[in-house]
C-alpha positions as CSV (number, residue, x, y, z in Angstrom):
1,X,24.7,-99.5,102.1
2,X,21.4,-98.5,100.9
3,X,19.7,-101.0,103.2
4,X,21.5,-99.3,106.2
5,X,20.5,-95.9,105.0
6,X,16.9,-97.0,104.7
7,X,17.0,-98.5,108.2
8,X,18.5,-95.2,109.8
9,X,15.9,-93.1,108.0
10,X,13.2,-95.4,109.4
11,X,14.6,-95.2,112.9
12,X,15.0,-91.5,112.8
13,X,11.2,-91.2,111.5
14,X,9.8,-93.1,114.4
15,X,8.1,-90.8,117.0
16,X,9.9,-90.2,120.1
17,X,8.0,-91.4,123.4
18,X,7.6,-88.6,125.6
19,X,7.4,-89.1,129.4
20,X,4.1,-89.1,131.2
21,X,3.3,-85.7,133.0
22,X,3.8,-86.5,136.7
23,X,0.6,-86.5,138.6
24,X,-0.1,-83.9,141.5
25,X,-1.3,-85.5,144.7
26,X,-4.3,-84.4,146.8
27,X,-6.9,-83.2,144.4
28,X,-9.2,-81.1,146.5
29,X,-12.2,-78.8,146.5
30,X,-12.8,-75.6,148.2
31,X,-15.7,-77.1,150.2
32,X,-13.5,-79.8,151.5
33,X,-15.4,-82.7,149.6
34,X,-13.8,-85.3,147.5
35,X,-13.3,-85.3,143.9
36,X,-12.3,-87.7,141.1
37,X,-10.6,-84.9,139.1
38,X,-7.0,-85.4,138.6
39,X,-4.2,-83.0,138.0
40,X,-0.8,-83.3,136.3
41,X,2.3,-81.1,135.8
42,X,5.9,-81.3,134.9
43,X,8.8,-79.1,133.9
44,X,11.3,-80.2,131.2
45,X,14.6,-79.2,129.8
46,X,14.4,-81.6,126.9
47,X,11.0,-81.1,125.3
48,X,9.2,-83.5,127.4
49,X,11.5,-86.7,127.2
50,X,12.0,-86.4,130.9
51,X,10.9,-84.2,133.9
52,X,12.7,-82.7,136.7
53,X,12.2,-80.1,139.4
54,X,15.6,-78.6,139.6
55,X,17.1,-76.4,136.8
56,X,20.1,-74.2,136.2
57,X,20.0,-70.3,136.2
58,X,20.0,-70.1,132.4
59,X,18.5,-73.5,131.5
60,X,15.6,-73.1,129.1
61,X,12.7,-75.2,130.2
62,X,9.0,-76.0,129.2
63,X,6.3,-76.2,131.9
64,X,3.2,-78.0,130.9
65,X,0.0,-79.0,133.1
66,X,-3.0,-81.0,132.5
67,X,-6.4,-81.4,134.3
68,X,-8.7,-84.5,133.9
69,X,-12.0,-82.9,134.8
70,X,-14.7,-85.0,136.6
71,X,-16.8,-86.9,134.0
72,X,-20.0,-85.2,135.1
73,X,-18.2,-81.9,134.1
74,X,-17.3,-82.9,130.6
75,X,-18.9,-80.5,127.9
76,X,-20.2,-78.1,130.6
77,X,-19.2,-74.5,130.8
78,X,-16.5,-73.6,133.4
79,X,-13.2,-71.8,134.1
80,X,-9.6,-72.8,134.4
81,X,-7.5,-71.1,136.8
82,X,-3.4,-71.2,137.0
83,X,-1.8,-69.9,140.2
84,X,2.0,-69.3,140.9
85,X,3.4,-68.9,144.3
86,X,6.8,-67.0,144.2
87,X,8.4,-65.9,147.5
88,X,5.2,-66.5,149.4
89,X,3.3,-64.2,146.9
90,X,0.4,-65.6,145.0
91,X,-0.1,-64.7,141.3
92,X,-2.9,-65.5,139.0
93,X,-2.6,-65.8,135.4
94,X,-5.1,-63.6,133.4
95,X,-6.8,-64.3,130.2
96,X,-4.2,-62.1,128.5
97,X,-1.5,-64.4,129.7
98,X,0.0,-61.8,132.1
99,X,0.1,-62.5,135.7
100,X,-1.3,-60.5,138.7
101,X,-1.0,-60.5,142.4
102,X,-3.9,-62.4,143.9
103,X,-5.0,-61.5,147.5
104,X,-6.4,-65.1,148.2
105,X,-10.0,-63.7,147.8
106,X,-12.2,-66.0,145.7
107,X,-14.2,-62.9,144.7
108,X,-11.1,-61.4,143.1
109,X,-9.8,-64.8,141.5
110,X,-9.7,-64.3,137.7
111,X,-9.6,-67.3,135.2
112,X,-6.7,-67.8,132.8
113,X,-9.4,-69.5,130.5
114,X,-12.7,-68.1,131.3
115,X,-16.1,-69.5,130.1
116,X,-15.0,-72.4,128.2
117,X,-16.6,-75.7,127.4
118,X,-14.7,-78.2,129.4
119,X,-13.1,-81.0,127.7
120,X,-12.3,-84.5,129.6
121,X,-8.5,-83.4,129.3
122,X,-7.6,-79.9,129.5
123,X,-3.8,-79.3,128.6
124,X,-2.2,-76.0,129.6
125,X,1.3,-74.8,128.6
126,X,2.6,-72.6,131.2
127,X,6.0,-71.5,129.6
128,X,7.7,-72.8,126.4
129,X,11.6,-72.8,126.1
130,X,12.1,-70.2,128.7
131,X,15.3,-69.6,130.9
132,X,13.9,-68.2,134.2
133,X,17.3,-66.9,135.6
134,X,18.0,-64.2,132.8
135,X,14.3,-63.3,133.1
136,X,14.9,-62.2,136.8
137,X,13.7,-65.5,138.5
138,X,16.6,-67.3,140.2
139,X,17.8,-68.8,143.4
140,X,14.0,-69.5,144.3
141,X,11.3,-72.2,144.0
142,X,8.0,-71.6,142.3
143,X,4.9,-73.5,143.2
144,X,2.3,-74.0,140.6
145,X,-1.4,-74.8,141.1
146,X,-4.2,-75.7,138.7
147,X,-7.9,-75.3,139.5
148,X,-11.3,-75.3,137.6
149,X,-14.9,-74.8,138.2
150,X,-18.1,-75.9,136.3
151,X,-21.7,-74.8,136.2
152,X,-22.4,-78.4,137.0
153,X,-21.2,-77.6,140.5
154,X,-22.1,-74.0,141.2
155,X,-19.9,-72.4,144.0
156,X,-17.4,-75.3,143.9
157,X,-13.7,-74.9,142.8
158,X,-11.6,-78.2,142.2
159,X,-7.8,-77.8,142.5
160,X,-4.5,-79.5,142.7
161,X,-3.9,-79.7,146.5
162,X,-0.1,-80.4,145.9
163,X,1.8,-78.0,143.7
164,X,4.3,-78.7,140.9
165,X,7.4,-77.4,142.4
166,X,10.1,-75.9,140.1
167,X,13.4,-74.8,141.6
168,X,15.7,-72.2,139.5
169,X,19.3,-72.1,140.5
170,X,21.3,-69.1,141.3
171,X,23.6,-67.5,138.8
172,X,27.0,-69.0,138.9
173,X,29.5,-66.2,138.9
174,X,33.0,-66.9,137.4
175,X,36.0,-65.5,139.6
176,X,37.4,-62.2,138.5
177,X,40.8,-63.7,137.9
178,X,39.2,-66.4,135.5
179,X,37.5,-63.6,133.5
180,X,40.9,-61.7,133.5
181,X,42.7,-64.7,132.4
182,X,40.4,-65.5,129.4
183,X,40.3,-61.9,128.3
184,X,43.9,-60.8,128.7
185,X,46.3,-63.5,129.6
186,X,45.5,-66.6,127.6
187,X,46.7,-65.0,124.4
188,X,49.9,-63.9,126.0
189,X,50.3,-67.7,127.1
190,X,49.9,-68.9,123.6
191,X,51.8,-66.3,121.8
192,X,54.9,-65.8,124.1
193,X,55.2,-68.7,126.5
194,X,54.0,-72.1,125.3
195,X,56.8,-72.5,122.8
196,X,59.2,-73.4,125.7
197,X,56.9,-74.0,128.7
198,X,55.3,-77.3,127.5
199,X,56.3,-81.0,127.8
200,X,59.4,-81.5,125.7
201,X,60.0,-77.8,125.5
202,X,63.1,-75.8,126.5
203,X,61.5,-75.0,129.8
204,X,60.3,-78.7,130.4
205,X,62.1,-78.4,133.9
206,X,59.9,-75.4,135.0
207,X,56.9,-75.7,137.0
208,X,54.9,-74.0,134.4
209,X,53.8,-76.5,131.6
210,X,51.0,-75.2,129.4
211,X,48.8,-76.9,126.7
212,X,48.1,-75.3,123.3
213,X,44.7,-74.2,121.9
214,X,44.1,-77.5,120.2
215,X,43.7,-79.1,123.7
216,X,40.2,-79.5,125.1
217,X,39.6,-76.9,127.7
218,X,43.0,-75.5,127.1
219,X,42.2,-72.1,128.9
220,X,40.7,-73.7,132.0
221,X,43.9,-76.0,132.3
222,X,46.4,-73.2,131.7
223,X,44.5,-70.8,134.2
224,X,44.7,-73.7,136.9
225,X,48.4,-74.1,136.2
226,X,49.0,-70.4,136.7
227,X,46.8,-70.2,139.8
228,X,48.5,-73.1,141.4
229,X,52.0,-71.5,140.5
230,X,50.9,-68.2,142.1
231,X,49.5,-69.6,145.3
232,X,51.7,-72.7,145.9
233,X,55.3,-72.4,144.4
234,X,57.7,-73.9,147.1
235,X,60.4,-71.3,147.6
236,X,61.5,-71.2,144.0
237,X,63.1,-74.6,144.4
238,X,61.2,-76.2,141.5
239,X,62.5,-73.6,139.3
240,X,66.1,-74.7,140.1
241,X,66.3,-78.5,139.9
242,X,68.5,-79.8,142.8
243,X,68.2,-76.9,144.9
244,X,67.3,-77.1,148.6
245,X,63.5,-76.9,149.3
246,X,62.7,-73.6,150.9
247,X,59.7,-72.5,153.0
248,X,56.3,-72.3,151.2
249,X,55.7,-69.1,149.3
250,X,53.9,-67.9,146.2
251,X,55.2,-67.7,142.7
252,X,53.9,-64.2,141.9
253,X,57.2,-62.4,142.1
254,X,58.9,-65.0,139.7
255,X,55.8,-64.8,137.3
256,X,56.2,-61.2,137.0
257,X,60.1,-60.9,136.9
258,X,61.0,-63.8,134.6
259,X,59.0,-62.5,131.6
260,X,61.1,-59.2,132.0
261,X,64.2,-61.2,131.3
262,X,65.4,-61.6,135.0
263,X,67.0,-65.1,135.3
264,X,64.8,-66.3,132.5
265,X,66.3,-68.8,130.0
266,X,63.8,-67.4,127.3
267,X,64.9,-63.8,127.8
268,X,62.6,-60.8,127.5
269,X,59.0,-61.7,126.7
270,X,57.3,-58.7,128.2
271,X,58.9,-55.3,128.2
272,X,58.9,-53.4,131.6
273,X,56.0,-50.9,131.4
274,X,54.2,-52.7,128.6
275,X,50.4,-53.3,128.6
276,X,50.9,-57.0,128.6
277,X,52.9,-56.7,131.7
278,X,50.4,-54.6,133.4
279,X,47.7,-57.1,132.3
280,X,49.7,-59.8,134.1
281,X,50.2,-57.8,137.1
282,X,46.4,-57.2,137.4
283,X,45.8,-61.0,136.8
284,X,48.3,-61.8,139.6
285,X,46.6,-59.3,142.0
286,X,43.3,-60.8,141.3
287,X,44.4,-64.2,142.0
288,X,46.1,-63.2,145.4
289,X,43.1,-61.5,146.4
290,X,40.6,-64.2,145.8
C-alpha cells in the first residue's frame, strides 16, 4: 500500500506538459521586407494543456502570445505592440493595460510595452481566466496581432501578418417554460405526483412517468416528459388503456383538470384557485406558446 501511495505522489508531482503555442503565419514588416522574427499565440480553457479557437459564452480562457525577435534585435531597445480587431474596429493596448481605439495611423500607434530591452523571447499574457461573454463580448470573433520595433532597424515595424482568431459564442437562452418548470413546477412533481406517477406506481398505466430527485438530470427528464405530454398526447387514449385512439391533440386540459380531482385516481392534489394550480397553468401556457 505504501508503495502505491508513493507512486501516486510521484506521478502527481510530475510537471504537466503544456502544449506549444501555435505559430502565426506570415511574419511581415511595414516596409514589405522579409523578417526572421516569429510570432505565436493561443487561447486555452485548460491552462495551456490544449489550444482552441472557439469558446462558449461563459467559458473562462487564457490568451497568451509570444515574439521571437530577430537575432540582431536581441538586447536592443524597442517597443512591443498589441492590437485587437473587434467588429472591424482596431484597438491598441496601452501601457496601463487598457485598450483604446486606433485610427490605423502609425503616428498615433502606442506601445503596450514601451522602451524596453528586447529579449530573444518576449512572452505576453493578454488575458488570464476571463469569460468574455459576461464581460460583454459575445457572438463575435476577435483578431489579435503582435508587433514590435527596435532601434536597430529605425522606422521599421515587425508584425504577425496573420492574426490569432478567438471566437466567443452567443449566450444560450434557456426556454421560458424550462425556467418556470425549474422554479415552480419541479417541487410540485416531487411532492404531489411522483408517488403514483412512476414505474411500478399506482398510476403506472398513465402517460406521465416521472423520476425522483435521486436520478441524474431529474429536472430535465421530468420537464421533457411534461412537454411531450402537453404537446403530443393522443386524444386521451393513452390515459384510458384499451380505448380507441382518437385524433392527435394536446394534453394541457388533462394536465390541469386531473390534479383538481377530475377523473383522477389520485384525487385532489391541487386545489382550484390555489397558487400551485396557477403556477401549473402558467407553465402550460408557456409550453404552448413556444
